[in-house]
ZAMARGU-4260 file (C-alpha; in steps of 0.2 Angstrom, whole numbers, plus 5000, padded with zeros to 4 digits):
<rodrens>
0) 4828/4954/5126 | 4823/4954/5144 | 4837/4959/5156 | 4833/4945/5168 | 4835/4932/5154
5) 4852/4940/5149 | 4858/4939/5166 | 4853/4921/5168 | 4862/4915/5152 | 4879/4911/5156
10) 4895/4911/5145 | 4901/4893/5142 | 4918/4886/5140 | 4913/4870/5131 | 4927/4859/5123
15) 4914/4846/5118 | 4909/4858/5104 | 4926/4855/5095 | 4928/4861/5077 | 4941/4851/5069
20) 4958/4853/5079 | 4954/4871/5084 | 4963/4877/5100 | 4960/4896/5102 | 4975/4899/5113
25) 4987/4890/5101 | 4980/4901/5087 | 4982/4918/5096 | 4999/4913/5101 | 5004/4910/5082
30) 4993/4924/5074 | 4994/4937/5087 | 5008/4936/5100 | 5022/4930/5089 | 5019/4942/5075
35) 5018/4957/5087 | 5034/4951/5095 | 5043/4951/5078 | 5036/4969/5075 | 5043/4974/5092
40) 5060/4967/5088 | 5061/4979/5073 | 5065/4997/5078 | 5057/5003/5061 | 5040/4996/5065
45) 5038/5007/5081 | 5024/5019/5078 | 5024/5036/5087 | 5008/5037/5097 | 4998/5053/5102
50) 4989/5046/5118 | 4995/5043/5136 | 4997/5025/5131 | 5013/5029/5121 | 5020/5022/5105
55) 5014/5005/5098 | 5017/4991/5086 | 5003/4986/5074 | 4996/4972/5063 | 4985/4980/5049
60) 4970/4969/5043 | 4972/4955/5055 | 4961/4940/5052 | 4959/4926/5064 | 4946/4912/5065
65) 4941/4906/5082 | 4930/4894/5091 | 4916/4903/5100 | 4915/4890/5114 | 4933/4893/5119
70) 4930/4911/5125 | 4945/4914/5136 | 4961/4920/5127 | 4978/4921/5135 | 4986/4935/5125
75) 5003/4938/5133 | 4996/4934/5150 | 4983/4924/5159 | 4965/4929/5156 | 4957/4939/5170
80) 4940/4932/5174 | 4938/4944/5188 | 4939/4959/5176 | 4927/4950/5164 | 4914/4947/5177
85) 4915/4966/5181 | 4914/4972/5163 | 4900/4959/5159 | 4889/4965/5174 | 4891/4983/5167
90) 4887/4978/5150 | 4871/4969/5155 | 4866/4984/5165 | 4866/4993/5148 | 4871/5009/5158
95) 4880/5022/5148 | 4889/5028/5163 | 4904/5018/5171 | 4900/5025/5188 | 4897/5011/5201
100) 4902/4998/5188 | 4920/5001/5182 | 4926/5012/5196 | 4945/5013/5197 | 4948/5005/5180
105) 4961/5017/5172 | 4956/5014/5154 | 4938/5018/5158 | 4942/5033/5168 | 4952/5039/5153
110) 4938/5035/5140 | 4923/5042/5150 | 4917/5060/5150 | 4925/5072/5162 | 4909/5081/5168
115) 4907/5070/5184 | 4894/5059/5175 | 4908/5047/5167 | 4897/5044/5152 | 4903/5032/5139
120) 4898/5026/5121 | 4905/5009/5122 | 4894/4999/5133 | 4892/4984/5122 | 4877/4977/5131
125) 4868/4994/5127 | 4873/4993/5109 | 4868/4975/5107 | 4852/4973/5117 | 4844/4990/5122
130) 4828/4997/5116 | 4836/5014/5113 | 4849/5006/5101 | 4835/4996/5091 | 4835/4979/5099
135) 4848/4973/5087 | 4850/4956/5094 | 4831/4953/5092 | 4832/4960/5075 | 4846/4948/5070
140) 4838/4933/5078 | 4821/4936/5069 | 4830/4939/5052 | 4839/4922/5053 | 4823/4914/5059
145) 4813/4921/5044 | 4826/4918/5031 | 4840/4906/5035 | 4851/4912/5020 | 4849/4930/5025
150) 4864/4942/5023 | 4855/4955/5034 | 4858/4948/5051 | 4869/4962/5058 | 4872/4971/5075
155) 4879/4988/5071 | 4889/4996/5085 | 4895/5012/5077 | 4887/5027/5068 | 4892/5042/5058
160) 4890/5053/5073 | 4903/5044/5083 | 4916/5055/5075 | 4911/5069/5086 | 4902/5060/5100
165) 4919/5052/5104 | 4925/5068/5111 | 4910/5075/5119 | 4913/5082/5137 | 4931/5076/5137
170) 4927/5058/5132 | 4940/5047/5122 | 4928/5034/5116 | 4927/5030/5097 | 4918/5013/5098
175) 4931/5000/5093 | 4919/4987/5086 | 4910/4991/5069 | 4898/4976/5068 | 4894/4958/5071
180) 4887/4949/5055 | 4878/4932/5057 | 4876/4919/5044 | 4869/4901/5043 | 4879/4892/5030
185) 4881/4873/5027 | 4870/4872/5043 | 4882/4881/5054 | 4881/4897/5063 | 4895/4908/5057
190) 4899/4926/5064 | 4910/4939/5057 | 4917/4951/5071 | 4923/4967/5063 | 4933/4980/5073
195) 4942/4996/5068 | 4954/4995/5082 | 4959/4983/5096 | 4973/4983/5109 | 4979/4965/5109
200) 4983/4964/5128 | 4969/4974/5137 | 4955/4974/5124 | 4956/4958/5113 | 4953/4945/5126
205) 4937/4954/5133 | 4930/4959/5117 | 4931/4941/5111 | 4923/4934/5127 | 4909/4946/5124
210) 4907/4941/5106 | 4906/4923/5112 | 4893/4927/5124 | 4882/4935/5110 | 4886/4921/5098
215) 4882/4908/5111 | 4865/4916/5115 | 4861/4918/5097 | 4865/4900/5094 | 4854/4894/5109
220) 4840/4904/5102 | 4841/4898/5084 | 4841/4880/5090 | 4823/4882/5095 | 4819/4885/5076
225) 4833/4875/5069 | 4836/4860/5081 | 4850/4852/5070 | 4860/4868/5068 | 4879/4866/5071
230) 4891/4879/5079 | 4903/4887/5067 | 4917/4900/5070 | 4919/4918/5074 | 4929/4926/5060
235) 4938/4941/5068 | 4943/4955/5056 | 4953/4969/5065 | 4959/4984/5055 | 4972/4989/5068
240) 4978/4975/5080 | 4991/4983/5091 | 5001/4983/5108 | 5006/4999/5117 | 5023/5004/5124
245) 5014/5003/5141 | 5013/4984/5139 | 5031/4982/5135 | 5035/4973/5152 | 5021/4961/5149
250) 5027/4957/5132 | 5045/4954/5138 | 5039/4943/5152 | 5030/4932/5139 | 5045/4931/5128
255) 5056/4925/5143 | 5043/4912/5147 | 5043/4906/5129 | 5062/4907/5127 | 5061/4920/5113
260) 5076/4931/5112 | 5074/4950/5110
</rodrens>
């Protein structure tokens, strides 16, 4: 897709597109925050970490269904829209360097190459939209237009070579998202978001917001072919959903606010 068109398309928070009684922030409170707090309470559930982020607590095979028109998740703290705007601008640039885009953001300094170029693998705009990565958004859109019942409308983020590319030139960037998989079923657009790993505090809110942007764009384009198409859900499957020791103060502050004893 044309970069100008991508920049002009804006992520929406649209509560008129209500699906049943879905409230995303109530769901993440019950299915992410509280389960992680219960793990935190149990000393046996603390997992020794081998990165600067320290030890962590983890939910394996987390499965959460959310409304793609409620993109802003408050997981243990309020959503940071200023950070999202910065990350979104970088994603839409499709640049594989964080220079000039994510300057001063500790996690991206840690993940990027240490050769001065600050190269990265995980620019999700590049992976979804770029020519060099196969115009995957356009491929998905065309598959769904050609065959409404297709099982082949996938945007694939990772690749076998990431197993060594993740450490090139001092990087620490093994792409966390595996794929998006779109379906039209019962005249609703459904999306499966599959991730190998996700930090509940610093990753999940912004990974989900980006997936909502891609979902909403796909939905808007499909309405041109299927004008009566309804919006469905994002079915989020995370192999390792975790929170790190570095986020302990934020977790404890959330517990205090919610009258949860530790």
